[in-house]
Legacy VTK file of the C-alpha trace (Angstrom):
# vtk DataFile Version 3.0
C-alpha trace
ASCII
DATASET POLYDATA
POINTS 256 float
18.071 -33.277 -31.941
15.795 -31.874 -34.612
13.045 -34.257 -33.454
13.461 -33.010 -29.877
13.231 -29.362 -30.954
10.121 -30.011 -33.063
8.583 -31.976 -30.193
9.222 -29.059 -27.818
7.639 -26.636 -30.296
4.535 -28.827 -30.569
4.496 -29.277 -26.795
4.560 -25.505 -26.351
1.625 -25.093 -28.774
-0.387 -27.652 -26.824
0.486 -26.021 -23.505
-0.526 -22.620 -24.907
-3.915 -24.049 -25.810
-4.262 -25.645 -22.374
-3.313 -22.337 -20.753
-5.958 -20.491 -22.783
-8.739 -22.784 -21.551
-7.313 -22.886 -18.030
-7.498 -19.077 -17.830
-11.136 -19.207 -18.983
-11.919 -21.901 -16.428
-10.173 -20.107 -13.566
-11.819 -16.776 -14.418
-15.250 -18.378 -14.588
-14.699 -20.371 -11.401
-13.478 -17.233 -9.612
-16.591 -15.331 -10.717
-18.855 -18.135 -9.539
-17.038 -18.464 -6.215
-17.239 -14.710 -5.650
-20.952 -14.862 -6.444
-21.358 -17.815 -4.084
-19.509 -15.953 -1.326
-21.626 -12.855 -1.932
-24.826 -14.895 -1.698
-23.490 -16.548 1.456
-22.722 -13.198 3.075
-26.137 -11.853 2.116
-27.878 -14.956 3.469
-25.914 -14.644 6.716
-26.922 -10.981 6.906
-30.573 -11.919 6.350
-30.380 -14.548 9.085
-28.849 -12.003 11.452
-31.631 -9.533 10.654
-34.247 -12.239 11.171
-32.809 -13.023 14.614
-32.881 -9.325 15.528
-36.386 -9.039 14.110
-37.497 -11.985 16.230
-36.048 -10.322 19.342
-37.724 -7.015 18.524
-41.055 -8.722 17.823
-40.810 -10.553 21.148
-40.122 -7.262 22.949
-42.997 -5.666 21.010
-45.419 -8.353 22.190
-44.235 -7.918 25.780
-44.859 -4.175 25.559
-48.307 -4.745 24.062
-49.115 -6.986 27.041
-47.801 -4.325 29.415
-49.938 -1.726 27.660
-52.974 -3.974 28.061
-52.212 -4.337 31.758
-52.084 -0.530 32.083
-55.487 -0.306 30.412
-56.979 -2.975 32.661
-55.641 -1.286 35.783
-56.979 2.072 34.646
-60.397 0.521 34.033
-60.432 -1.019 37.492
-59.374 2.255 39.138
-62.030 4.221 37.261
-64.653 1.708 38.392
-63.507 1.894 42.009
-63.694 5.705 42.115
-67.462 5.489 42.327
-67.204 3.552 45.562
-64.591 5.759 47.257
-66.016 7.938 50.003
-62.917 9.495 51.462
-61.322 12.425 49.710
-57.781 11.226 50.488
-58.413 7.828 48.919
-60.068 9.483 45.959
-57.060 11.747 45.344
-54.624 8.855 45.686
-56.486 6.842 43.086
-56.703 9.843 40.794
-52.954 10.277 41.113
-52.387 6.602 40.367
-54.721 6.883 37.387
-52.772 9.888 36.072
-49.447 8.060 36.461
-50.840 5.071 34.594
-52.128 7.385 31.889
-48.621 8.908 31.426
-46.955 5.498 31.443
-49.519 4.250 28.956
-48.881 7.190 26.634
-45.100 6.723 26.859
-45.492 3.001 26.194
-47.743 3.681 23.190
-45.077 6.006 21.723
-42.391 3.362 22.294
-44.545 0.705 20.690
-45.160 2.905 17.647
-41.427 3.449 17.181
-40.768 -0.270 17.571
-43.527 -0.983 15.080
-41.739 1.248 12.559
-38.482 -0.578 13.267
-40.194 -3.915 12.675
-41.548 -2.685 9.331
-38.070 -1.459 8.329
-36.531 -4.809 9.283
-39.129 -6.730 7.295
-38.672 -4.477 4.263
-34.871 -4.843 4.417
-35.135 -8.631 4.719
-37.572 -8.751 1.809
-35.240 -6.658 -0.405
-32.231 -8.794 0.495
-34.124 -11.997 -0.247
-35.111 -10.626 -3.657
-31.464 -9.752 -4.390
-30.349 -13.236 -3.335
-32.970 -14.843 -5.559
-31.851 -12.670 -8.490
-28.173 -13.526 -7.959
-28.973 -17.232 -7.860
-31.082 -16.917 -10.995
-28.243 -15.128 -12.810
-26.131 -18.282 -12.569
-28.899 -20.529 -13.842
-30.331 -18.570 -16.732
-29.433 -19.518 -20.298
-26.090 -18.066 -21.345
-25.102 -17.304 -17.795
-22.036 -18.549 -15.988
-22.603 -22.026 -14.543
-20.473 -24.716 -12.987
-21.388 -26.904 -15.966
-19.279 -24.598 -18.115
-16.382 -24.977 -15.684
-16.659 -28.757 -15.907
-16.822 -28.571 -19.710
-13.621 -26.532 -19.760
-11.967 -29.024 -17.422
-12.954 -31.830 -19.813
-11.550 -29.851 -22.761
-8.270 -29.312 -20.915
-8.053 -33.028 -20.094
-8.685 -33.922 -23.754
-6.045 -31.518 -25.039
-3.574 -32.763 -22.417
-3.725 -36.223 -24.002
-1.971 -34.769 -27.053
1.151 -34.352 -24.929
1.498 -38.076 -24.348
3.084 -38.987 -27.705
5.587 -36.133 -27.370
6.930 -36.902 -23.913
8.971 -39.996 -24.952
10.742 -37.908 -27.623
12.056 -35.314 -25.177
14.767 -36.421 -22.704
13.581 -36.198 -19.067
16.242 -33.615 -18.143
15.215 -31.417 -21.085
11.556 -31.809 -20.152
12.280 -30.743 -16.582
14.154 -27.700 -17.857
11.259 -26.926 -20.209
8.803 -26.982 -17.292
11.108 -24.819 -15.158
11.501 -22.179 -17.862
7.774 -22.235 -18.600
7.036 -21.630 -14.923
9.446 -18.675 -14.751
8.696 -17.118 -18.129
4.928 -16.588 -18.328
4.257 -20.054 -19.738
6.678 -19.692 -22.704
9.624 -22.094 -22.642
10.503 -22.208 -26.359
10.120 -19.289 -28.775
10.825 -18.540 -32.412
13.954 -16.632 -33.435
13.026 -16.196 -37.074
14.102 -12.551 -37.355
17.440 -13.027 -35.648
16.161 -12.060 -32.209
14.556 -13.907 -29.291
10.794 -14.148 -29.709
10.410 -13.944 -25.934
12.556 -11.068 -24.690
13.445 -9.693 -28.187
17.162 -9.477 -27.519
19.198 -9.536 -30.747
21.158 -12.762 -31.223
24.738 -12.957 -32.457
24.977 -14.070 -36.117
27.001 -17.129 -35.052
24.294 -18.108 -32.587
21.575 -17.692 -35.206
23.546 -19.855 -37.670
23.711 -22.626 -35.055
19.936 -22.410 -34.699
19.509 -22.813 -38.460
21.341 -26.145 -38.377
18.980 -27.547 -35.665
21.724 -29.854 -34.418
21.623 -28.671 -30.822
19.100 -27.241 -28.372
20.005 -23.600 -27.889
18.767 -21.062 -25.351
18.487 -17.297 -25.326
21.465 -15.806 -23.452
19.149 -13.234 -21.887
15.895 -14.938 -20.847
17.125 -18.603 -21.068
14.120 -19.677 -23.173
14.762 -22.377 -25.756
15.041 -21.015 -29.302
14.077 -22.453 -32.690
13.729 -21.368 -36.308
10.780 -22.489 -38.419
11.490 -24.892 -41.276
10.122 -22.446 -43.859
12.454 -19.757 -42.543
15.410 -22.108 -42.843
14.359 -22.963 -46.398
14.090 -19.291 -47.399
17.504 -18.485 -45.916
19.097 -21.497 -47.644
17.466 -20.574 -50.953
18.674 -16.995 -50.653
22.215 -18.130 -49.870
22.175 -20.545 -52.827
20.935 -17.817 -55.166
23.630 -15.475 -53.924
26.271 -18.198 -54.403
25.069 -19.069 -57.919
25.112 -15.424 -58.995
28.583 -14.715 -57.617
30.643 -16.065 -60.615
28.443 -14.194 -63.113
29.034 -10.935 -61.262
32.810 -11.554 -61.368
32.751 -12.005 -65.176
LINES 1 257
256 0 1 2 3 4 5 6 7 8 9 10 11 12 13 14 15 16 17 18 19 20 21 22 23 24 25 26 27 28 29 30 31 32 33 34 35 36 37 38 39 40 41 42 43 44 45 46 47 48 49 50 51 52 53 54 55 56 57 58 59 60 61 62 63 64 65 66 67 68 69 70 71 72 73 74 75 76 77 78 79 80 81 82 83 84 85 86 87 88 89 90 91 92 93 94 95 96 97 98 99 100 101 102 103 104 105 106 107 108 109 110 111 112 113 114 115 116 117 118 119 120 121 122 123 124 125 126 127 128 129 130 131 132 133 134 135 136 137 138 139 140 141 142 143 144 145 146 147 148 149 150 151 152 153 154 155 156 157 158 159 160 161 162 163 164 165 166 167 168 169 170 171 172 173 174 175 176 177 178 179 180 181 182 183 184 185 186 187 188 189 190 191 192 193 194 195 196 197 198 199 200 201 202 203 204 205 206 207 208 209 210 211 212 213 214 215 216 217 218 219 220 221 222 223 224 225 226 227 228 229 230 231 232 233 234 235 236 237 238 239 240 241 242 243 244 245 246 247 248 249 250 251 252 253 254 255
């Protein structure tokens, strides 16, 4: 049973190391995915603005053509006034010319506003594209977070995981299943030290009889509170045994 306990302790140390790198990998991957999603949203926003800009530019060109038509019509009317002999016809054409002049002025004001909108759209698109380029560069520059680092961490985890292979045959399958269950429920810690007479996981104080059983390492014991496996380090056992021996050796002298 001592071999099983020591194997579980070593297994826990390996799993702690794996967990440390897994947290780094997951944190880095999360950051990169969030950055990727942010870039994706910004690119979608830019595309949406470009579509709107295209629509506005199309409308702008149509209004410019309309404005040109107003100008052409006004030119033709002005030229025809010289040939009009009747006062009624002259007044009608003057009225039409005035209406065209008002429409032309209104259209020019609309076009100017649209022109400002187009400039704003182009500026916004340009700023967003610069931000996107900067975000992409942040992931590629030296020392920045890259997917290569994620893959390196995955390789490290795989390499460390190989250390578990020689331990698995030592631990009975049922015990290994229980180890995995406890580890899943107890923040990744399935076996903890009880060197000071209390559980190293939940810190509940153990009964002296229970602690003495742990010292013998003849059975796999669990904390009555958190159910984690418990163990005592070999050096702790040695110190306790040495202290007990010293106390035993000095007992007869004290009696004399």
